[in-house]
N, C-alpha and C positions, 0 to 999 in steps of 0.2 A: 667622379660626379658628386656634387654637393646636394644636400637635401634641406628643404625648409619645412620646419614642423610648427604647427600651431597647437596651443594647449588651452585647456579650461580647467578650473578647479573651484571648489567651494572655499570660503574664507578660512575655515578651520583646517583645511587640507593643504594650505600653502607650503608648510614646512615639509610635509611628506612628499608633495609633488616635486619640490626642489631636490630632495634626497634621491628620489627615483631618477630625476634628470641627471644628477651628478654621476650616478652609477652607470647610466647609459652612455653619457657623453664626456665624462670627466670634468665638466663644468656646468654651471647653471646660469640662468638669466633671470632678471627680476620680472620681465614682462612675459608675454604669452607667445613669443616667436623666437625660434632658435634655428640657427643654420649650422650644419655639421656635415662632414664627410661620412659619419657613421650612419649606416642604414638600419633602421629599426622598423619592424612591422607595427603600425599605429594601433592595431587592435589589441596589442599586448598591454598597453597602458590605459588605465582608467582616466588619465588626464590628457592624453594625446588625441586631438581631433582628426588630424590629417597630416599626410606627408606629401610635399611637393618635390618630385625628382626633377631638379633644375636642368633644363636643356639649354636655356639661353637667358641672358640678362643684359640690361642696358639702361642707360640714363634717360632714354626717351622711348616712347612707344614705337617710334619709327625703327629703332634698333631691333625690336622684336618682330616687326613686320618684315624686315629684311630676312630674318631667320625663318619666319613662317613661310615665306615664298619658296624656300628650298626644302621644307619639311616633307619627308616621304612617309606617308601613312598607308600607301598601297590601296587595298580595297576596304580598309577599316573606316568606319564612320566615327565622327567625333562631336563633342560639344565642349564649350569653354565655360568655366566657372571662375568668377572673380571673388577672391577671399576678402576683399575690403568691404565687408558688409556687417550688419549687426549680429548675425548668427555666428559667423566665423571670427568676428571681432578682431581682425587685423587692422591696426592703425596705420594710416588714417582711414577712417570710414569714408567711402565715396558714395555720393548719392546715386540712386538707381540709374538715372539717365546717363551719367558719366560712365558708370560700370558697363551699361549696355553699349555705349559708343565704343569703349575700349575693346570689349569682346567682339563686337561686330567688325571693327577694324582689323583685328587679328584673324578672325574667322574668314573674312573675305580674301585674305592673302593665302590661305591654306588650300592646296589643290587636293581636296578630298570632300566627301559628302557629309554634311552635318546631319546629326540626328539628336534632337533634344530629349527624346523619350528613352531610347535604349542604345546609347552610343557604344562602340567598341572601345573607344579611348576617351577618357575625361581629361581635358587639359586644364591646368590651373593657371590663373593669371593673378599676380599680386604685385602691389606697389608698396615697398617697405623700405624705410629709411633712405628715400631718394632714388631707389633702384627698382626697375620693373623686372619681374621674373616670370618665366614661362616654362612649363614642363608638364609631366604626367602627374595627375593628382590621385592619391590613394586615400580613401576615407577609412577611418577607424570604425570598428563595430563595438558596441558596448556589450561584449560577451558576458561580462560579470553580471549584467542585469538579469540574465536568464537563470542565474544561480541564486537569486535572492530568496526564492521560495523553495525551501528544502523540506523533505518529509520530517527530518529530525532537526530541531532548532533549539538553541539556548539564547536567552536574552543577552547574555554577556559575551557571546562569541563575536569575533571580528566581523565587520561588515565585509561583504564580498568585494566591494570596491577597495577597501583598505588592504584586504588580504592579497588581492591581485598586485597592488603596488609593492607590498612587502616581499612577495615572491620575486618580483623584478629587481628589487633592491638586493635581495640575497643572491640571486643568480641571473644577472643581466644577460650573460652569454653562457647558456647552460650546456652547450655541446661537450660531451665527454665527462661531465661532472656527475658525481654521485651525491644525492641530496636526501636528507631525512628530516621529518618533523616528529621528534621523539615524544612530544606532548600534544598529539594531534587533535584531541577533543573530537568534535563531530565532523571534522574533515574539511573545514572551510578553506584552509591553505592547500590541502591536497587537491580539492576540486579545481581551484584556480590554477595550480601548477599543471595538472593533467590537461586542462583545457587549452593550455599553451604548448602542449606537447613536451612538457618537462617531466622526465621520469623522477618519481619521488616515492620514498617509503614512509609509512606512518607507523607510529607506536604510541600506546598509551597504557597506563597501568590500570585504568578503570574499564572493566569489561563492558559496562553499559554504554560508554561513549564510543568504544571501538565498534560495538554493534551499530550504534547510530551513524558513525562515519561510513561504515560499509554500506548501509542503506542509502545514504546520501550519494556516495560515489556511484553505486549501481543505478540510482535514479537518473543520473546524468550520463549514463553510458560508459562509465569507467570501471575497470576491474580493480577491486581493492587490493592494495599491497600493504596491509596493516597487521601488525602483531600486537598481542596483549602482553604487557610487561613493562616494568620500569626502565628508565634510561640507563640505570646501572647495569642492566643485562644486555645492552646494545653493544654490538661489535664495533671495532674501530674501522677506519678506512673511508670515511665520508669527506667530501670536499666542503660541504656546507650543511649546517644544522639550523633550522628555523624553529624558534621556541617562543610560543605565546605562553608566558608563565601562568600556570594554573592559579586561579583565584576565585572560581565561582562556587556555587552552593554544593556542587558535586565533589569538590576537591578541597579539603581543609589542609593547608600547607604550612609547615613550620619554617623558620629561618634555616634550620639545619637541612631540610629537604630542598629549599631554594638553592642553598649552596651546593648540595649534591647534584642537582640538575645542571647548574652552570659548570661545575667542575667536570662532570661527566660529558657534557657537551664539548668542552675543551679537549677531553680525552679522545672522543670519537671523530671530531671534525676539525678541519683547518680554519674554517671561518664560522662564526656563530652570529646569527641575527636574533636579537632578543627583543620581545615586545613585553613591556611591563607597565603596571600602573603605579609602581613605587620605585624609589631609587634602588638600584642594584650595584652601585659603584663599588662598594666594599666586596661584595661577593664576586664581582667580575675581576677585581684586582687580586683577590685571593686565589682565583682560578688561573692566574698568570695570563689574563687576557687584557688587551687594550682596546678602548673605544676609539675607533678611527673616524667615525662619522655618526650623526644622529639626527633625529627629528622628533617633534612632539605633535601628536594627532589629538585634536580636541573634538568632543561631542558635548556641547553645552559646558557644564562644569566638570565633566569627566575627561581625564587626560590619559593618554598612553604614550610612553616613550618607545621609540624604535631605535635600537642601538646596533650598529655594525661593529663586531668585535673580532679581533685577530690576535 
């Protein structure tokens, strides 16, 4: 089965959204629609609006009508949603009358009871690049929004939206992987990972921020797995390390300590995803790591680099 995904992003997040897209699908697209055999839960991504599980496609609406006549929904109720509108932003945008006509034509062919309020199945209809698609529609939920207000916050911490994307970039397929955030700060990355069911360990040398991360994790219903101590004391055996390089008022960091963090990340993990506000190319090379992909995230004049290293 193929799946059609629609995306949305802010201007400054374009590179990050493409990097996340490449880690999920092994390719990216310039626009906001992607078709792939890879099945991803849309609520994982802060950029993914919905996923259409394609049941049928055709060059004309009559092709879909023929499929709809044989569709077996049993006792399930349904409604149809057309994605060619201003909110879903799939091009071309179709005017409301045409969308309603198309949905009515398909709906009349389905031998099941419609329910516009609380349907058992939401069917998606989309016209994209000359082809009509019909299938089950799965909407994403903006889970990261609920994590924006934490009991403990730092002004320089990653946004929950960016943190969620970075977790996906680090571990797009987390089953069986062992993950650590050895400079976890107040736990922004930890919260996003745990909310997606990704087991992750945290560590930080600053007692105060470890205390803050534990408060944040418990606030959202997650049991903290966070230790106090520098990365130099971390054991080996992780598949992925996610490092938002310390730079805020609570951590004064030297070049030597930066190098130690990256070198020890290389020691303990097979893959390292580094978030930094300054170039780390020399330190990364000194740690015998290679940058295999990257993106820049902007917030006004403030920039962060997201680097995937192996």
